[in-house]
N, C-alpha and C positions, 0 to 999 in steps of 0.2 A: 270248634276252636282248635287252633294249633297247640301242640304240646308246649308246656312252659319249661324253660331252663333258667338257671341262675349262673351268673359269673361267680366263680369260687370266691369265698371269703378269705382274703389273704392278710388282713390286718385286724387288730382288735377294734371293737366298737363300743361305744357308750351311748345309751339312749334312754329317754323317758317317754312314755306314751300312755294314752288312754284308749283301749280298744272300744269298738262300738258296743252298744247296749246289749245286755243279756237276752238271748232268745227265750230262755226259760222264764225269766221275770216278765219280759214283755208280754208273752202269751197269757201268763197267769193274770197280769194286771188288766189286760184287755177283757178277759172273762169277768173278773171281779168288778170292773167298772161297768160292764154291761148289766150286771146283776144289782148294781147299787142304785140308791135313790138320788137322782140329780145328775149333774154334769161333773165328770172327772177330767182332769188334765194330766196326761202322762208326758213326761219329759225324758230325753235320752233314749227314745224309742228306737229299737233296731228295725231297719227296713231291709229285709232279706226275704228269700223265698218262703221260709216257714212262717214268718210274721205277716207277709203279704197274703198268704192263704187264709190266715186267721182274720185279717182285716176284711178281705173280700167276703168271707163267709158271714161275718157279723153284718156287713152291709146287705147281703142277700136275706138275712133274717130281719131286715128293716130297722136295725139300730141306726141312730143318727150319729155319724162320725164326721169330725172336722180334722183332716189330715194335712200336716205340713211337713213334708220330708226334709226340706232344707233346714228347718229348725228342729227336726227330730221330735215333733210333738204330735199327739193325738188327743183330741177332745171327744169324749163319748158320753152320750146321755143315756143313763140306765133307766130301766122301767120296772125295777123291783120284782124280780122273779117272773115277770111276764115276758114272753117272746113276741115281739110285734107281728111277725109273720106267722100265718097258720100253715104254711107249706113252703118248702124250699129244697132245692137240690144243691148240696154243698160239696164242692170239689176241694179236697184237702191235699192234693199233690202227694208228696211222700213225707208230710209233716205229722209225726206221731202225736205231738202235743195238740195239734189242731183237731184231728179226728177224735182223739180220746176226750179232750176237754169239751168239745162241742157235742159229742154223743150224750154226755151227762147233762150239759146245759139244755139240749133239746128235750130231755126227759122231763123238764119243767114246763114244757109247752103244751099247747092244745092244738093238735094238727098232725101233719105227716111231714117228716123230714128225712131225706135220703142223704147219706154221707158216704163218699167214695174217694178214691185217689188213683194214683198211677198203678200199673201192674204190680210193682214191688209192694205197694201198700196192701194189695190183696193177698200177699204172702206173709204178712205180719199179723200174728194172732192177736185177737182182741176179745177172746172168749171170757177171760177172767173179769174184764170190765162189764161185759154184757150180763154175766151171771150175777154180779153185784147189783147192777141196776134192776134186774129182775127181782131180786130179793127185797129191794126197796120199793117195789110196786110198779116200776116202769115197764112200758110195752116196747120191746126192742126185738126186731127180727133180723135174720141174715138175708141178704139179697141173693147170695149164691152159696158158696161153701160154708158149712157150719164152722163157727169160731173165727171167721175171717170177714173183713169188709167185702162188699158194701153193707151198710146197715140201714134199716128202716126204723126210725124212732117215732113213736106216737104218744109221747108224754106219759103221764100217770104217776110220776114220782111222788110218793107219800111219806117216806121215812121208814124207820124200823131198824132191823139188825142185818148187817151183811158181814160176811167173812172173807178175808184174804189170807190164803195159806201159801207161803213161799211165792209171793207175787212176782211175776215175770218182769213187771215194770212198775216203778214207783208212780208213773203217770196214771195208771189205773186208780190208784188210791187217791192221788191228788185230784183227779177228775171228780170222783164221788165226794170228796171232802168239800170242794168249793160250792157244790149245789145243795148239800144237805141242810145248811142253816135256813134255807128258804122252803124246806119241805113242811107240810102241815102237821107232821108228827115228829117227835124226837127221833134222832138216829144214833146208832152206836156201831162203830166199825171195830171188828175183832181182827187184829193183825197177828197171825200165827207165823212163827219161823222167821227166816231171813227176809229182808226187804231189799231188793237190789236198788242201788242209788238212794238209800234211805235219807241222806241229807236233803233230797228234793222234797220229801214229805214234810220235813221240818220247815223248809222254805215256804211251802204252801200254807202251813198253819200260821207261820209268822205273818205272811202277807194277808191272810184272812183276818187276823187280829188287827192289822194296820188299817183294814177297811171296815173295822168295827164289829166283827163277828166274835161270839163267845164260843170257845172250843177248848176241851181239856183232854189230856193224855195221861193215862195211868197204866201201871204194870199190873199183871195178874200172874197166876201160876196155873199150870195144867193140873188136871185131877190127881195125877200120880205124884204131885209134889215136886215136879221137875223144876229146872231153872226157870226164872221169869221170862219165858219166851213168848208170852202172850201179852199184847198191849191192847188197851181199849181206848178208842177215841169217842168221847161223848159230845154230842152236838144238840143243843136245844132247838126246838122247832120255831117256825114263824119269826125268824130274825130278819133284820134289815141291814144290808151293807150300806155304808155311808160314802157318798161321793167325796173325792179328795183330790188334792194335787199330789202326784206320785212320781218321784224321781227314780229312774231305772239305772241300776249299776252297770258298769262295763261287764262284758261277758268273760267270766273266769276261765271257761273252757278254751275260748279263743286266745286268751292271754297266755295260755300254757306254751304256745309255739314260740313266742318271743322270749319267754324265760328259758326255754330249752335251748334256743339258739345261743344265748349267752353262756349257758352251762357247758356247752360243748366247744366253744370258740375261745382259745387262749387269750387272756388279757381282757376279756369283754365283760360288760355289765349292762343289765337292763333293769329299769324300774317301771313297774306298772302303777300308775296313779289312780286314785279313787277306788282302790280295791285292796282289801287287807283282812285282818282278823275280824273286823266287824261285819264282813260280808254275809249276805243271805245264802251265798252259793258254796256248797261243799267242795267244789272243784278248786277252791283256793288252797286246799290241802295238797295239791300237786307240788307246791313250793317245798313242802316238807319232804316229798319224795325226791326232789332234786337234791335237797340237803343230804338225804341218806346216800345218794349216789356220789356225793363228794363236793357239790357246789356250795359256795358260801351264801348264806341267806340272812337278810335283814327283813324283819316282818313287822310292819307297823299296823295300826288300826285302819289306816287309809292308804297304805302303799305296800308293795312287795318289791324287794330288790334281790336279784340273783347275780352273783359274780362267779366267773370261772375260777376254780381253785386247783387246777391240775386234772390229771386223767380221771375220768369217771370210773366208778366200780359197779359191777353187776350186783343186783339185789334180788331178794325174794320178797315179793310184796303182794298183799291182798288188796285188790282194787274194786271190791264189790261196792263200796260206797261211792266210787267215782270211776265207773267203767269207761266213760268217754276219754279218760286219760290213758287208757291202755295202749292206744296206738302211738302216742307220743313217747311213752316209756319204752315201747318195743323198738322204735327207731333209735332212741338214745342208746339202747342196748348194743347196737352195732358198733358204738364208739367206746364201750365200757371194757374194763379189764375183768374177765371172768364172765360167767353166765348170768342171765337174768331170767327169773321166773315170775310170771304174773298170774295170780290165782283168783278163783271165785268170780269169774267174769263170763259165765255161760250165756248170759243174756246178750252178749255181743253177737251171737249167731242170729239174733232176731232184729238187728238194727237195719240201717239203710242197705247193708249187705251182710253176709256172714263174715263179720270182721275177723274172727279167728282164722278162718280159712284164707281170707284175703291177705292177712298179715303173713301167714305161713308162705304163701306163694310169692309175695313181693319181697320179703326179707331174704328169701333164698336166692333171689336174683343178685343180691349184693355179695353172695358167698356164705351167708350164715347157714348154720344148721338149726332147724326149727322143729320143735316137737309140740304137738297140741293134744289136749284131751277134750272132753266135753265142755270143760269150763276153765282151762288153763293153757298157758303158752310158755314155753321155755326157749330162749334164744341163746345160741352159742356163737359169738361173733367170729368172723374169719380173721386170719392174720393180716390179710390185705383185702380191702373192699374193692369190688369191681363196679363200674357204673351200670345203671339199669334204666330201662324204660318202665316207669312205675304206672301200672294200671290203677285207676281210682274207683272203678265199680260204681260210678255215680254217687260216691260217698265223700262228702266234704272233708271228713276227718282223715281219710286216707290221703287226700291231696295235701292237706295242711301239715300233717305229721311228717310225711315223706319229703316235704320241702326242706326240713332240717337236714336230711341226708343229701339232698341235691345241692345244698350250700357247700358241702365239704367233699363230695365225691364228683370230681369233674366228669362231664359227659352224661350225668344223670338228667333225665327229663321226666316231667309229670304229665301224663297223658290225660286228655279230657279235663283240663283244670277248671272249666266253667262250673263244675259242681260246687265250688266254694260259695257260689251265690246263695246256697241254702241258708247260710248263717253269716257270711262275711264276704260280700262281693268285692271289696277292695283289698283282700288279704295279701295278694302277691305284691301289690304296690307298697303296702305298709311294711311288709317284711323286707323288701328291697331297701326301702328308706331307712329302716332300723339298722340293718347290718352294714350300711355304708356310713353310719353316723360316727363322728369322731368327737371326743370330748374337747 
């Protein structure tokens, strides 16, 4: 695909929109519905690369799915902890949620299941999840290099105790959580230390309860009487998820780019509908980050409004709870007064690309001075921004975040823009429509 460029935004805009459904909620709901008793109907489903991989894999596992893309619905008939197929080869692309969630799901099966993806997926570690599944009785082997996909899963999940210490990804924890209620023995997850993207773990537990599971979270203390940095998740055995009608929220991560566009454009305002303080998604907290940077914020239970309020200011922010927002904040830092530091985001090096390295290289093209550590990024904006040809590294969030810069730095282009199909195929059209809207 040819590079994408934007005509510069030269006038204020006012817009209200509802982005497509959440990838994170869609893929969790698909797994929970597959494990439930009876037929569930999911509405507001996201149809993009990551969710298509999940849908395809579930069909390869012989689940019955009725898919209507035009209406954004999926009906899926669950079979209560059983996997209809006794063998399958599952291609997960570069979808972390798909390979991680399905590795755990296949641990409930009786047969052999191979899970693999594109070459980049084979560079994304999965050892912490495999270790957890081993401790719960599952038979999981590596197909090539230890701790990396492909995986061979042969079932055997029985329950028990597993430990996560400084988990590299919340998706490992979420994957185990969703299958443990169906294990023949009770399970307890011990969560030690920091959990990257911890709000996604709470999202998973809330969704499990919505599908009828019983699950409890409690704090503990380490032996030496230290701070309560151990949490225990108790999951009774032999439960049954209940099929239901399940509406999927708009994607809060993808909403961030529209909110950012308003925050950096004089006189502009964007409202995201059907998303607010009542959301399952931790990334709605990005609105508070924009407020810290100087934008005006109105935050309802079911909407978010950001209004430009003058020049943005640099901030020092810990984004461990919402690392997918780091790229958006980093691009906004180009337009802020003073430096911006983003901390505690080391797992960005394990994403679709090494996002810290990619940000350092691409921000520098605009004239910024950028410093990185193992888990942080500091951006010193230049006095004058220069146009750039932004490489996207086959990473949808690089393309979407740097589109905010392309709107305001004439001559900037986004290379290989097709990568947005991972979570938001119509992103560029929707962003163009938004920034040309007039009240």
